C-alpha positions in Angstrom: 69.2 70.1 4.8 67.3 69.7 8.1 63.5 70.0 7.8 61.0 70.4 10.6 58.0 68.1 10.6 55.1 67.3 12.8 53.4 63.9 13.2 49.8 64.1 14.4 46.4 62.3 14.3 44.6 62.9 11.0 41.4 64.9 11.1 38.5 64.8 8.6 39.7 67.8 6.7 43.0 66.0 5.9 41.4 63.4 3.6 42.2 65.0 0.2 45.8 66.0 1.3 46.4 62.5 2.5 45.2 61.1 -0.8 47.4 63.5 -2.8 50.5 62.7 -0.7 49.8 59.0 -1.1 49.6 59.2 -4.9 52.6 61.4 -5.1 54.6 58.9 -3.0 53.5 56.1 -5.3 54.5 58.0 -8.4 57.8 59.5 -7.1 59.1 57.0 -4.6 57.6 53.7 -5.7 57.6 54.6 -9.4 61.1 53.5 -10.3 60.4 50.0 -8.9 57.2 49.3 -10.8 55.9 49.1 -14.4 54.1 52.0 -16.1 50.9 50.0 -16.0 51.2 49.4 -12.2 51.8 53.1 -11.5 49.0 54.2 -13.8 46.5 51.9 -11.9 47.9 52.6 -8.5 49.2 56.1 -8.5 46.4 57.9 -10.3 43.3 56.8 -8.5 40.3 59.0 -7.8 39.9 60.6 -4.4 37.1 59.0 -2.3 36.0 61.3 0.5 33.9 58.6 2.1 36.8 56.1 2.2 39.1 58.6 3.9 36.4 59.9 6.3 35.6 56.4 7.4 39.3 55.5 7.9 40.1 58.7 9.8 37.0 58.2 12.1 37.5 54.4 12.6 41.1 53.5 12.2 44.5 54.7 13.3 45.6 57.4 10.8 48.6 59.7 11.4 49.9 62.4 9.1 53.2 64.1 8.8 53.2 67.8 8.1 56.1 70.0 6.9 55.4 73.7 6.6 51.7 72.9 7.2 51.6 70.6 4.1 50.8 66.9 4.5 53.9 65.0 3.2 52.8 61.5 4.2 50.8 59.3 6.4 50.5 56.0 8.2 47.2 54.0 8.4 46.5 50.9 10.5 43.2 49.0 11.1 42.3 46.5 13.8 41.4 43.0 12.7 40.0 39.9 14.5 42.0 37.7 16.9 44.3 40.5 18.2 45.7 41.3 14.8 46.0 44.5 12.8 46.9 45.5 9.3 49.1 48.4 8.2 47.1 49.7 5.2 49.6 52.4 4.2 52.8 54.2 5.2 53.7 56.5 2.4 56.0 59.5 2.4 56.9 62.2 -0.2 60.5 62.2 -1.3 61.4 65.4 0.6 61.1 63.7 3.9 62.6 60.3 3.2 65.6 59.5 5.2 64.7 61.7 8.1 63.4 58.9 10.4 59.8 60.0 9.7 58.6 56.5 8.5 60.1 54.9 11.6 58.5 57.5 13.9 55.1 57.0 12.3 55.3 53.3 12.5 56.4 53.4 16.2 53.4 55.6 17.1 51.0 53.3 15.2 52.5 50.2 16.8 52.2 51.8 20.3 48.5 52.5 19.6 48.0 48.9 18.3 49.8 47.2 21.2 47.7 49.3 23.6 44.6 47.5 22.1 46.3 44.1 22.7 47.3 43.5 19.1 49.7 40.6 18.9 50.4 40.5 15.2 50.7 43.3 12.6 50.4 42.4 8.9 51.1 44.4 5.8 51.8 44.2 2.1 55.1 45.9 1.5 55.9 47.7 -1.7 59.0 46.5 -3.5 61.0 49.5 -2.5 60.0 49.4 1.2 60.9 45.7 1.9 64.2 46.5 3.6 62.6 49.3 5.6 60.1 46.9 7.1 62.7 44.3 7.7 64.7 46.9 9.8 61.5 47.4 11.8 61.4 43.7 12.6 58.9 42.5 10.1 59.4 39.1 8.5 58.5 38.2 4.9 55.7 35.7 4.6 56.5 33.8 1.4 57.6 34.9 -2.0 56.6 38.0 -3.9 52.9 38.2 -4.4 50.3 40.6 -5.9 47.4 42.7 -4.8 44.7 43.8 -7.3 44.0 47.5 -7.8 41.2 47.9 -10.3 42.1 45.2 -12.8 45.9 45.6 -12.4 48.1 43.4 -10.3 50.6 45.3 -8.1 53.6 43.4 -6.9 54.3 43.3 -3.2 55.5 41.2 -0.3 53.3 40.0 2.6 55.0 40.6 5.9 54.2 40.3 9.6 55.5 41.4 13.0 54.9 39.7 16.3 54.3 42.3 19.0 55.5 42.0 22.6 52.8 42.9 25.1 53.8 45.1 28.0 
């Protein structure tokens, strides 16, 4: 089934829909790879309007829409020393496998490289590790954890060296 989608810059009014797509992706896409405790801590967080407003205004945030419903997003933030961090790239199950994740990442990377970013870092979910490797990211060490609330969420730190134009 071919589905039409649109990738665009996020606007302030998208905050709640981004949050809902994010949590849905965690529960439905990441869920089978994580424990119930991890999903409860990670996939049922409270919406923070100020967090998303700040991110949309100050970072690189793209959304993917299908039938005017936000079905995923990509979020990157600049860091010091020509580095950046991918803070999230999450998709709802209906748009997996359509090339949307790669398209979002490509646009984020273009924006980051235009600001002279040389290295992009991220913490990959267990299920997205092969996706990021296909994009050229390399794993930095063994499996690690990030803390969400008081719960450790398993992940892999990865990085990508960017070629400057």
